Steps between C-alpha positions, in 0.01 A plus 500: 500500500601862466568700812388862473524648850353837592746786524495522878779505753540214746419589861802596708548443870559769756483873497751737353468863583489683824202727545344477156567383145827599339496794269433424132818396326682396815492134396538553126878478489502123548161381390438680172703253293357186651144622535488604137617152404222328312366166608499219246228283358620142526364150484573283800615220270731728307858369509774728619795551264730199506800704390625783722388852414741793475819303445702372205445127541606204290703182468824427323536201274688314774202533737610792720221743592574870537323800654626853429345829611618857525439664839657820641507407872768489627678732265776348285454153648387166361351213699612174339415144584542144381233259621536122486196280559709259703547490875582258776198272455655331193810397695576135564592380848873546442436848351320664790622859496663482156257746334610759754868410458468561124365848574810572711739361241351720229658805665826314558607394154365464145666444164581875473533599865716331765585553867187704576571741213123544461485637853789735424324617183176568686679697769705693245183635340338578836266199506554368851543129558391345825276263693137499382573750221584306185332159493263263675415133478157369594330164468379568148730762349836672505520875431806714430456876536714801412433872540754672277571853376440573132660844475821376339532326162529125516395449864154367418634267234767364734246447780275305261804294398545408868146360507579309183802349675275389786266326256748251358864583575539455877828324567467221754846376588621330814699813589201731448282282718752476783537879508125550533418226750595719798264783398213256441568326830493833681167581337379156613619567855332840496168330434537256786363746755168491680306647207665263254427193708137600546455569129669179393284292731183674385594462135543125541161470671325715239627292210509155658452237232649724232854538374485867603522390864853371449641760263566816692716718273792527742544123486683283749831561668629167379438584134646850537818356652548194281315527168747449214525762228390241242160476670460877501607525135256222405211683669592826325517350152190288554267782606643830377346522153390818324150360452467509881623861523403860443707817506357832619620855440306797638671834524576852394594431139327679211501222243353168609569342161871569543489309829315212332783488246755483784315200642499334159872573464598340831239223526401435138829334413435225752360201318230282652619159625527218251272289717177642641553619859324306773147609579478665840273261691204597711527419868150468645423583861233266640201654675372376835174532690640442847699797630865454585631633829839600629607622844847636429712576804790731416717614789629798299158602369417868511164431662189290468316489170224316317491431126194363321560407135235366262628378164324499167596466134662811358254684280575678175327823399390450141167685468322805639309266732828367637620857555176593676541196727855610584365842602236339719769280657710808577197667656450193720851517645474879534172482693622209713821684588298800613317273746813327618664836572200614702508181706869558576408841643239370743550487872686177582522393133569137400804610296726800452465503122338289232472519123378300203625478142506281192845380395623306198722245673614287208399471137199269549383626840393819670386535858297721727723571796390658827778581747482637852749583773383460856611480859671192634246237602253676270524296181187292561292809571643676195422203275143484625447871432646471148287202401194648668523823299516321167209281606307815595555634150376176345185516712418871494716656231633856506290807559444752223725743680781245513461433128489873425821557696679215319376634167614852584848379602544307176364787291747735668790267420415468130439875477848568638655246263319653203603855583864394535494272197771704328721493809517126565842359580657282234548219752123499566417463132770237453357295785154523345635356175682231699169383643354484150780270387521283811134478602301628201367798694330738256666835425227727365652839576420728792252711298278204410539344843388827663199507269417139583522557875298819481238310300489179705562600863167682561308190391673238715253402767552382853385150397775483237759598757380265773525188283879514532469428872429139402863469392602568860328186626685239705392236245672691216850349515555688823826510692501651849827579670573660833848618591602542863828557683375256767258214447153592619255398226461137396362343185196396700443866595507607136267222392259593778490861380423393144222270622356774723487766227363257241227396743407860575479571128288192430264599784485861372610603849739777398345848532537764227779759505430794729593822320626811672362846442741706294513882530436691181778756533861481613490856633169552676519879486701696246781703657536868439758543221833656589673768302839554336733727699791478259567346160833446323570352157810286447540496120826303519312189613153599380353505850278739693535563874219633724478589869145446627324695772542217751877498441514186285744525209391352165715431196339356188623408153301387198655199322407262219674183625167319537158627396319342790728574793558767761752434778555712807687503827492724803779512758595681817824487698491333838460127559588218732853627568351781709364247751671364805595132496225429755231640270636358178331159503150628575519783248653283228186284524277804447464461123414131530236545770347805335490324163299214644249739658474732199708812437245662270207497741355166385584138563706354213219262402254790466743724312565219252137511385498880496795502259367227270543596138740783581874493466620694800746376760666682788750353745706635788850445633670614817876469467804602699514860382170576334141394473331488164191405306502397136242402246419396148176574318334542166464865394122461523534374859732774624214645701450170680871473575514854642192424711691209653788734586251742661355213704851393605568838657157548659442146637590429859583131523405351835600146595224245545564183693408253227708666227799535731470135598516394134800723427688371801421143409628554145811674633565215740469244219739709289757515779487126553539468123818707510638286778431182305613621160879458475541776242301761694687422819827522308406840351400630843834399647693653209323832561578486869869448422530759224305772682641462849191348664305821434145460628364628169649206309415231754206270431200524730483207740201353681614671818494833313154431364359458848608855582312661210246762610226512230369837621844659471554329161181648353567837659841513336355401161232769525761763577711392201220596260339796666678825416470588127757781528776242556438321169624544146287321239630414152247404229610372159301348216235555237327789674319806372575795734162655429339188649757387754585832670142561625498144638835559669371820661184331624641180647864583580447871562189410698695302761460708816797662669612358832469733795829569681687301237865430570738661252563239228843339508758569234754243386766666718281463811477123472644265757732243343471129568764345722688244291863419432677246281750285696852638497663158500466189289210283609441149373192336641320179423127509565382147555134426458300177516421394144313213347743504208843658499508854364778755503490873436789745515501875554830684477468864612720807477442844650437785259586859586419779256679818600297818480760660270463233231153371585321621186743299284553201726126434535508413127832318522344266756240393245762431233724317749219273620427392143874449431540283810188299420616432144859411590414282801239318292766428239724349766255305716269372227677505167850417622435271796137397437408525869206742512179565311499879537670786683339815632682815609287739703560850632327644807529870582156540656611529859616859454275796558437717194754780518681744276814465709682223684633164391273222384559161659370165391617165370543299185438126517576200280236225530483147364392149593729203462597154617559523879839333460614764250392816683834600653689432179258714297535786749875491433434510125281808543762679710768410246293646216424824685867532600600452138258772386627737768867435413489445126170656399238369255569460130382740232252233388362474854440875514330509160273213605402675823434827317279321250301314769452819701393701196243241396360484852483879519325545167121503505516599867526863599493721195681774695876447480701520823804719442696320774439165335604628158816647647597168658422307179728726300780457754461123533821320409678193640716736708210710636305187597808355669547822702129511587514142626797591718323813626146375560574167673794415729833471322631241512163327522632235738555747784132556589208278403241264640419149383177343617433145384178309547571133563296199608498452875742231609494319829584171660191355336619541141575131467128436545378724213430224251124524543495853361452347156321198364749229573555200720787685665292552812542131565830341586621293207572205725165521677305176471191630324255211471166431338243239586330307220763593241527244220879543467689520828689829545340668199363776724843668509472574126212745547708742710697694239559857382200697376630528143516117483144447621381377158805279441383138525834344410601479866203289596176562687299382798214261425262313726431131472243410236142510619587704809544873431588602860850632572667621818823704468697546822811716556623350827718638779858560394725516806806639330654754735593840371717714726441872459650791688218748559600848612213662684541875495285670763481869568429536871471865594835644383700175512559255220515150638619220270421148610616196310355157552539176313187311408417181316207507262327166500315513168275313271539763230846649465358809670194636672281606210179685427306342215296743290375271227526151357510397135419153372537383138304184438445263213251516214196287427353523849818394683562841655412523872175688562537564873791573735517507879794647694624385841768716661736453792729736692864602524694434821798700616753331730696750709818396677438766764180330616547149362137507390313456171285809457209493249528814286152481353224258598239417234450129484731247657559243231609147572760276342374199307167651399277279288177543300278433802681770697475744210132439446422545870714808553365851458705663221645846543353584159326322216483595129288400204753467217476575130669297226807724510678337207715804418597575859374860502271474801603572855279388787527766767535388861337652803827673558458559871471123551807413296762685705807317626421181309744220572312187396248476218269222386293532182203268464348450152183294563355497148544603136289594196388144423818330384606153607817641654614838628807655336702791636790651305586792722443636850625852574482710811524878497590687815785637701731414783393647832720795596654510843350793688847641569713504187873545480585870492838563343680815595469665159159367409188710543202278578179635347268315736613376839216251502411430136247226571275747680481767233341441162388764226277625209462328158480604139317249292396500146329260272771325303861557410499500124816665372860586571726765353 
């Protein structure tokens, strides 16, 4: 049918003006273009264009596709890409990680470029090379990306030739591979943190039964370390064919046909293979009706979280109907997110935050993913609230107001995109074309898409939106995961929640959504406009300065950077440095507490609805030396943004008990997160060292939090944004002074003066922060408990910029940091192959703004590495800096740095800094050498700090085997036995490393025919282990060291905590279907008392247990098992009941109907119990004196689908 909608505007949520409608023309600047855009008459069955619109698109004879488009943003740049429809999912078992290794090798050596010459070329033309910048490998594709300048002849052609090298000329030699292994291994290690472990586990559960579950792009450590170059070369030549590829070029070049000819020149000569390339297979992901559950306990997690994922086949948008459905789907998530946000702002909410989105996980599958973060012990409540809200939508739908708000938000987004259609970044357009090639997403052009949305959105009904809630059902291939730093929720708890919500929905016992009343106007009564006391034009920068009657200073400038943007900031001198140390903690919490209550006079959940359909944001910041507000808005919504600023200054925030309780609870969770997270604790300690334990740079502890006075915090915040005469406001963007100045006078000039106002501070009045870089060399190892070994290094040097040369040296510091980063990267990665990336950072923010006086700060070199190599790499860094200070950089180094800096500076500020230009002109190898001697200590070895994050070591390290899936937690000579095994002793074959879990060559455990029951018993192992334990106790002001010798009488090789159990069974019904666990205790024999002391009593097991005993005993826990043939499932334990396990019996009473029960693998995941008093070495800073008692906050996502 034809759709001919009436020419009416969709309803918008909220009110806009203060005290009446805006004057005619006030909103014309933004809306005239979009609102004059005609709607289209379309048939719902009409197909969308299959070929992309607005781009030169085609295929070469050899099969390569190309996309070329001219685009002026950024100026004199081109965004290039080579996409390959091959990722990690096509790898064989011995190739796991090879697709990613090929990506690395491409930048190492090709037929034309060797020894990382491609990297040198990119840096020489100002195109930076680094982590996450140039390539990525996912399950289904590999993408190479370059952003290169095109202002010099030949650069674009050479950059395209580099992509052509990647397509078929990557050199894969044994030498190349060995050089790159270290960088890939470091990237692998970097992903083995809390977030990586959580994502990997969730990915395996999401895609269980599919090859995707076992093909994470990063691969396995074993393959990275040992894969031969022949295997890598075979993979490259097998899958890298031009028919699987496309090249993209979008940039500021006038002649697209000339670029097409360049592509033909570099790629067209490559002949197609003599034999047809292999067809890329499809890898289906099976659906499931029963939800899958996971209780993931992660000791380093950044908090508690819940993730609900519902999978479905990936859809393709082919027709107008498909496009309309995609709009309705977006409206569903938009409306649902509005609800979830409002729930998070209730008194005593079930979660701190929650959001929903659709995500294309892999080529055949997309998922609806709802994620929440919540308080510890709150995951079950959070899950219930999440499922309940979706069920409420299925039963009662969304209200018309909710649909109108979602429609208005989406209409505002497409309007902004349409108005800025000529100012889109080339990378954005390139990525759009990438999706067309990889996933067949239609590219119809922003003009037609805006017409379609304007035509279709007003006619999408609530019923059309609500139908997408069915995809969020627990019977729709649902996976539910909770992440906790300590085990609180069990699988039974999660199943009970699902059953409860499903029952309530079936009984129609869920009430409708209760909507709040929303005020019509942001400003209830229009303020009296102020006046202009003084006005000055600044023609040199094209700006106008005004002093208003209330003392506020305004400076505005009209620009044409973006048609639909106005940005502004207001600042006043005087911040947290003016406070005493006693007041600092309370006042530093002022912004957080006030933000939760509402700094604009309304609760955040109410203001959200009031601003629906408008693009106006205002935020605040209270720093050391100034407080500020800043914002971003559409020109048509400038009035709304200025109203928010008016409300900020006229609202008195008063603490309410419930809001304060939530803020404090969130702050407490965040602090525990910092204590658990090794990297945050490391960064905190590095700041304490480098800034002399200054209170301003210290992290807030729980003890500090208990001293916070909410009344004083809000009072301080109110005073920060109260006196308009202290503020200078800068406004830049697409503004019309005839429209904007009256608005400025009304809402900024209308802010009332403060009676008896204190004279505003100047920069010279400010109180400086107390901080000082150490005067001597400090080397400190920060040891933190880690699940997997990580190491991070920060090497710091003091920076002093003398007042006499400050204007020049401030620019020299920038050039020097880039020089150091480039040169150290060349040494640590390209020469020694020991790091993935290097970062050099400069901090000068501790100084008060001043026209006189020296500036102090620091420059730091940061990298992660193998823990065993950290000290050696520090020496390499010092050697390189010493060389640069003594010998200076080369002419080539200086030219490279100048080019990188120039490219980064272009398209930024269009006002040239004379100081910067002066330094650029004077930059030579000699001037950089002298600057490096002047700015940092010379020689560099005389004053620096080295802080190294290392895994915590203690006397228990020999018992760490259970940190990974492996039988190492058992003594190799322990007499593990099984009852009813068909082959005596075969039970020992099932305890093996995780990566060998599917290897059947070593044998398996099988029950006797006709009797599927098995009993696996790990008996007592009385091998004595003598350990010297140094107990370090701080008693008042005395340090008392007591040494005692103990014997550990163990069944396991150590006291362990078991988090989960994995069982890989046989096929054809022979896999066990139920498992029961019986646990015993660990005894400690102390020579001082001559007694056996039970360390943890759960269930006292007995030697010689048989089937009658097992059947009559009450198990510690029981599981219903799945046929886990690929070994991707973990069965979570009730963690609190599996502490200090010394003796474990696993009872498998039945299977899935087979004559015998077969088990190929049993794996335990957990950790060795830490002694409460760890060894404290003299030079080692212990992050947590009692690590077992402090756990933190978690970041979880859906899946981990790509690596760079």
